[in-house]
C-alpha positions as CSV (number, residue, x, y, z in Angstrom):
1,M,0.0,0.0,0.0
2,T,1.2,3.5,-0.9
3,K,2.1,5.8,2.0
4,L,-0.1,8.8,2.2
5,S,1.5,12.1,1.6
6,A,0.1,15.0,3.8
7,S,1.0,17.5,1.1
8,N,-0.8,15.5,-1.6
9,V,-3.9,15.0,0.6
10,W,-4.0,18.7,1.5
11,G,-3.5,19.7,-2.1
12,K,-6.6,17.7,-3.0
13,V,-8.5,19.3,-0.2
14,V,-7.6,22.7,-1.6
15,L,-8.7,21.5,-5.1
16,Y,-12.0,20.2,-3.7
17,L,-12.7,23.6,-2.1
18,K,-12.0,25.4,-5.3
19,E,-14.2,23.0,-7.3
20,H,-17.0,23.4,-4.8
21,K,-16.8,27.2,-4.9
22,K,-15.7,27.6,-1.3
23,V,-13.7,30.6,-2.3
24,A,-12.7,32.1,1.1
25,L,-11.8,28.8,2.5
26,H,-9.9,27.8,-0.7
27,V,-7.8,31.0,-0.5
28,A,-7.1,30.6,3.2
29,C,-6.1,27.0,2.8
30,G,-4.0,27.6,-0.3
31,D,-0.9,28.8,1.6
32,I,-0.9,26.2,4.3
33,T,2.2,24.0,4.1
34,N,2.4,22.7,7.7
35,A,0.4,19.5,7.2
36,K,1.2,16.0,8.5
37,I,-0.5,12.7,8.8
38,E,-0.1,10.8,12.0
39,D,-2.1,8.3,13.9
40,G,-5.1,8.5,11.4
41,K,-5.2,12.3,11.6
42,L,-4.6,15.0,9.1
43,V,-3.0,17.6,11.3
44,I,-2.7,21.3,10.2
45,R,-0.5,23.5,12.4
46,S,-0.7,27.3,12.5
47,S,0.2,30.2,14.7
48,D,-2.3,32.5,13.0
49,D,-5.5,32.9,15.1
50,F,-7.5,34.2,12.1
51,L,-6.5,31.2,9.9
52,I,-7.3,28.8,12.8
53,D,-10.8,30.3,13.0
54,V,-11.3,30.0,9.3
55,L,-10.3,26.3,9.4
56,E,-12.6,25.6,12.3
57,N,-15.5,27.4,10.6
58,G,-14.8,25.4,7.4
59,R,-14.3,22.1,9.2
60,K,-17.4,20.4,7.6
61,D,-16.2,21.3,4.1
62,I,-12.6,20.2,4.8
63,E,-13.8,16.9,6.3
64,S,-16.0,16.4,3.2
65,A,-12.9,17.0,1.0
66,I,-11.0,14.4,3.0
67,R,-13.8,11.8,2.6
68,W,-14.1,12.8,-1.1
69,Q,-10.6,11.3,-1.5
70,G,-11.8,8.0,0.1
71,L,-9.8,8.7,3.2
72,N,-11.0,8.2,6.8
73,L,-8.7,10.7,8.5
74,E,-9.7,12.9,11.4
75,F,-9.1,16.6,10.8
76,V,-7.1,18.3,13.5
77,V,-6.0,22.0,13.8
78,Q,-3.2,22.7,16.2
79,K,-2.1,26.1,17.3
80,F,1.6,26.8,17.9
81,E,3.5,29.8,18.9
82,S,5.7,31.3,16.2
83,D,9.2,32.6,17.0
84,E,8.0,36.1,16.4
85,Q,5.2,35.7,19.0
86,K,7.7,34.2,21.5
87,I,10.1,37.2,21.0
88,G,7.2,39.6,21.4
89,K,6.2,38.0,24.7
90,D,9.8,38.2,25.9
91,I,10.1,41.9,25.0
92,K,6.9,42.6,26.9
93,K,8.2,40.8,29.9
94,L,11.4,42.8,29.8
95,E,9.5,46.0,29.4
96,N,7.3,45.2,32.4
97,F,10.3,44.2,34.5
98,F,12.5,47.2,33.6
99,G,9.7,49.7,33.0
100,S,9.3,52.0,30.1
101,K,13.0,53.1,30.2
102,L,13.9,50.0,28.2
103,K,13.5,50.3,24.5
104,V,13.8,47.4,22.0
105,D,16.4,49.5,20.0
106,E,18.6,49.6,23.1
107,I,18.9,45.8,23.4
């Protein structure tokens, strides 16, 4: 049996959305590259809250696109914190600790 490729499965999801005129969802999903298949799940990871909301709101259509491929994969969206978000949090902590005298340009 051929091993499933997450990028191939996700590409077909995007194609399905386009063919079924789910324009906003198609556009939002088109740039997603962080997809993997593990333990019977198609997992999409993102740090973008807006994109996560779009995926959750479009869950039924995405699950239909997975079934359309003859696959029985659970669709999972995972949020992760990007490096930029981590750095922003660290800067805020430093500003709170040192007060407003500390400027990012001074670091």
